[in-house]
C-alpha positions in Angstrom: 127.6 5.9 113.2 126.2 9.4 113.7 122.6 9.8 114.8 120.7 12.6 116.6 120.3 12.3 120.3 116.6 11.9 120.1 116.8 9.1 117.5 114.9 6.6 119.7 112.0 8.9 119.6 111.8 9.2 115.8 110.1 6.8 113.5 112.7 7.1 110.7 115.8 8.8 112.4 118.4 10.2 110.1 121.8 8.5 110.4 125.2 8.4 108.8 127.5 5.3 108.8 131.1 5.4 107.7 133.0 2.1 107.0 136.4 0.9 105.8 136.0 -1.9 103.2 138.3 -4.3 101.3 138.9 -3.7 97.6 136.8 -6.7 96.6 133.6 -5.3 97.9 133.2 -2.5 95.4 133.3 -2.4 91.6 132.7 0.7 89.5 130.3 -1.1 87.2 127.6 -1.5 89.9 127.1 2.2 90.6 124.6 4.6 89.1 126.6 7.9 89.3 130.1 9.2 89.5 131.2 12.6 90.9 134.7 14.1 91.1 135.3 16.6 93.8 138.7 18.2 94.5 140.4 15.5 92.5 138.7 12.7 94.4 136.5 10.1 92.5 133.3 9.2 94.2 130.8 6.5 93.1 127.2 6.7 94.5 123.6 6.0 94.3 120.5 7.0 96.1 117.9 4.4 97.2 114.3 5.2 98.0 112.1 3.3 100.5 108.5 3.9 101.7 108.6 6.0 104.7 105.0 6.8 105.7 103.4 10.1 106.6 106.8 11.9 107.0 107.7 11.2 103.4 109.9 8.6 101.7 113.2 7.4 103.2 116.3 8.1 101.1 119.7 6.5 101.5 122.8 7.9 99.9 125.5 5.3 99.5 128.9 6.7 98.3 132.4 5.3 98.3 135.9 6.4 97.3 139.1 4.4 97.1 141.8 5.3 99.5 145.2 3.5 99.4 144.4 -0.2 98.9 140.9 0.0 100.6 137.6 1.8 100.2 135.8 4.2 102.5 132.1 4.0 102.2 129.3 6.2 103.6 125.6 5.6 104.0 123.3 8.5 105.0 119.6 7.9 105.6 117.1 10.8 105.5 113.3 11.0 105.5 111.9 13.8 103.2 108.9 14.5 101.2 110.9 14.3 98.0 114.5 13.6 96.8 114.9 17.3 96.1 114.3 18.0 99.8 116.7 15.3 101.1 119.8 17.2 102.2 122.9 14.9 101.8 125.3 17.8 102.5 126.7 16.5 105.8 127.3 13.1 104.3 129.2 14.5 101.4 131.3 16.7 103.6 132.2 13.7 105.8 133.2 11.4 102.9 135.2 14.1 101.2 137.3 14.6 104.2 137.5 10.9 105.3 141.0 9.5 105.4 142.7 6.3 106.8 145.3 6.8 109.3 148.1 4.5 108.3 149.9 3.4 111.5 151.9 0.5 110.1 153.2 -0.5 106.7 151.1 -3.2 104.9 153.0 -6.2 103.6 152.3 -7.4 100.1 
């Protein structure tokens, strides 16, 4: 998880979480949008929640397949509008995310 150092002082702190998930957790049919970047397929959606005086809270949820598993990312930002929510760092992280394979998996 990535959060700013002052996150405890913020009402809705921005954060990024990256996870490794099994193949059974994701299905392409359940996702609103698809994006291809540098030959990689990404499925994603943006969820909106009430955030208060600082604006709405937006969460980008995106995943990509990698080997036999899936890498997922959630980035949460509070902004006045979806157009002002900058998910650039989240996209950069998920584009470069890889699994280090230290042992061969048995089938």
